[in-house]
C-alpha positions in Angstrom: 89.4 97.2 71.7 89.5 96.9 75.5 92.9 97.8 76.9 94.5 96.2 79.9 93.7 98.1 83.1 97.4 98.0 84.0 100.6 97.3 82.1 104.1 97.4 83.6 106.8 97.2 81.0 110.4 96.6 81.8 110.4 98.5 85.0 113.7 99.4 86.7 114.0 101.1 90.1 117.0 101.4 92.5 117.8 103.4 95.6 121.0 104.6 97.2 122.0 103.9 100.8 125.3 105.7 101.2 127.7 104.2 98.7 125.5 101.1 98.2 123.1 100.7 95.4 119.9 98.7 96.0 118.3 97.3 92.9 114.6 96.9 93.7 113.1 96.3 90.2 115.3 95.0 87.4 113.0 94.7 84.4 109.6 93.8 85.9 106.6 93.2 83.6 102.9 92.6 84.4 99.6 92.9 82.6 96.4 93.1 84.5 93.0 93.0 82.6 89.7 94.4 83.6 87.9 92.2 86.2 91.1 90.3 86.9 92.4 89.9 90.5 96.1 89.2 91.1 97.9 88.5 94.4 101.4 89.9 94.9 103.2 87.6 97.3 106.7 88.3 98.4 108.7 88.7 101.7 109.2 92.1 103.3 111.9 94.1 101.6 111.4 92.5 98.2 109.9 95.6 96.7 106.1 95.1 96.8 105.4 98.6 98.1 107.7 100.2 95.5 106.0 98.3 92.7 102.5 99.4 93.9 103.7 103.0 94.2 105.0 102.9 90.7 101.9 101.2 89.4 99.7 103.8 91.2 101.7 106.7 89.7 102.9 107.8 93.2 106.5 107.2 92.2 108.4 107.1 88.9 110.6 104.2 87.8 114.1 104.9 86.7 113.1 103.4 83.4 110.3 101.5 81.8 106.6 102.3 81.2 103.4 102.2 83.2 100.2 102.1 81.1 96.8 102.8 82.7 93.9 101.8 80.5 96.3 101.8 77.5 97.6 105.3 78.3 101.4 105.6 78.7 102.3 107.7 81.7 106.1 108.1 81.6 106.0 111.4 79.7 103.0 112.8 81.7 103.6 115.8 83.9 102.7 115.7 87.6 99.3 117.4 87.1 98.3 114.9 84.4 99.4 112.0 86.5 97.5 113.3 89.5 94.3 113.7 87.4 94.6 110.1 86.0 95.4 108.7 89.4 92.3 110.5 90.9 89.9 109.1 88.3 91.4 105.7 87.3 93.1 104.2 90.4 91.9 103.4 93.9 94.2 102.6 96.8 93.7 100.5 100.0 96.5 100.4 102.6 97.2 98.2 105.6 96.2 101.2 107.8 93.0 102.8 106.8 94.1 106.5 106.9 90.6 107.7 107.3 90.0 111.4 108.2 89.1 111.1 111.9 87.0 114.3 112.1 84.6 113.1 109.3 82.0 110.4 109.4 82.2 107.2 107.4 79.9 108.6 104.8 81.9 111.8 104.5 85.1 109.9 104.1 83.7 108.2 101.0 82.1 111.5 99.7 85.3 113.6 99.9 87.3 112.0 97.0 84.2 112.3 94.8 83.8 116.0 95.4 87.5 116.5 94.8 87.0 114.8 91.5 84.2 117.1 90.6 81.0 115.1 91.4 78.1 117.0 93.0 77.6 116.6 96.7 74.2 115.0 96.1 75.6 112.3 93.7 78.6 111.7 95.8 76.5 111.2 98.9 74.2 108.7 97.1 77.2 106.8 95.7 78.9 106.7 99.1 75.8 105.4 100.9 75.3 102.8 98.2 78.9 101.5 98.7 78.7 101.5 102.4 75.4 99.5 102.1 77.1 97.1 99.7 80.0 96.6 102.1 77.6 95.9 105.0 78.2 99.0 107.1 75.5 101.3 105.8 74.0 101.6 109.3 77.3 103.0 110.5 77.5 105.8 107.9 77.1 108.6 110.5 79.8 107.3 112.8 83.4 108.7 112.9 86.3 106.3 112.5 87.0 106.3 116.2 83.5 104.8 116.8 84.1 102.0 114.3 85.8 98.6 114.7 89.0 97.8 112.7 87.1 95.8 110.1 84.5 98.5 109.7 87.2 101.2 109.3 88.9 99.1 106.6 85.6 98.7 104.7 85.1 102.4 104.8 88.6 102.7 103.3 87.5 100.3 100.6 84.4 102.4 99.9 86.6 105.5 99.6 89.0 103.7 97.3 86.4 102.8 94.8 84.1 105.8 95.2 85.3 107.4 91.9 84.7 104.1 90.0 88.3 103.5 89.2 89.4 100.8 86.7 92.3 99.7 88.9 92.5 98.9 92.6 95.9 98.6 94.3 95.9 97.2 97.8 98.9 96.9 100.1 98.3 94.3 102.8 94.7 95.5 103.2 93.9 93.0 106.0 97.3 93.0 107.7 96.1 94.8 110.8 92.9 92.6 111.3 92.3 89.5 113.2 91.8 86.4 111.0 88.0 86.2 111.1 87.6 89.9 110.3 90.4 89.7 107.7 88.4 86.9 105.9 85.3 89.0 105.9 86.9 92.2 104.7 88.8 90.3 102.0 85.6 88.6 100.8 83.8 91.9 100.5 86.7 93.4 98.6 86.9 90.5 96.2 83.1 90.5 95.6 83.2 94.3 94.9 86.1 93.9 92.5 84.5 91.0 90.6 81.0 92.5 90.7 82.2 95.8 89.2 84.7 94.5 86.7 87.5 96.2 88.7 91.1 95.0 88.1 92.9 94.5 91.4 96.5 94.0 92.4 96.7 93.0 96.0 99.9 92.6 98.0 99.4 90.1 100.8 101.3 87.6 103.0 98.1 85.6 103.6 98.4 82.6 101.3 94.9 81.4 102.0 93.5 84.7 100.9 95.8 84.9 97.9 94.6 81.5 96.7 91.1 83.0 96.2 92.4 85.4 93.5 92.7 84.7 89.8 96.5 84.7 89.7 99.5 84.9 92.0 102.8 86.6 91.3 105.9 87.1 93.3 108.9 89.5 93.3 112.3 87.7 93.2 115.6 89.4 92.3 113.7 92.4 91.1 111.5 90.5 88.6 107.9 89.4 88.7 107.3 85.7 88.4 104.0 83.8 88.0 103.3 81.3 90.8 101.3 78.0 90.4 
């Protein structure tokens, strides 16, 4: 039986600001299947980043369960969560966060060597991804020598280098001009669908969101289906 790539069950999360309590998630649920792409659309401050951090095992909810590939994570220790995150989850952020002293190729190699892949295999995989994303000829360039769109495509290659089952993206085209954003989003979507990767993508761009399989929003701490 194939498990969902991601299941969020009855998630609650709040923060304290002085005496005030901010309820960010109040029983949120979501199921994301392999190969499915879902847009998360909500205004700033609604809790999109919190939801993505919890889904990506970067933050723990106050209560509820996060399942990655059918594996419950609430009782996992930090080491086990890190190991699962490293192998099963890829992240793309609004800002690329590339290592400036390394080339595009090396930025996509490093997460693979950390995960235990040989340098040879990691290099071949990284080059293949950069070629697929249309920037193979820029593999030897450092981030400062690349355009914004090229940098973000390197970030995408790095995110999927370990062949994760789940991709989480937080405004991945938010810093790009519209034309570049369209191109980067198209390559990201093609990569997800071509590899059977499940993707949860937070975006304010309704035109881009319309290209995904489903759209959800956060309202009053709950996830709601749109359309």
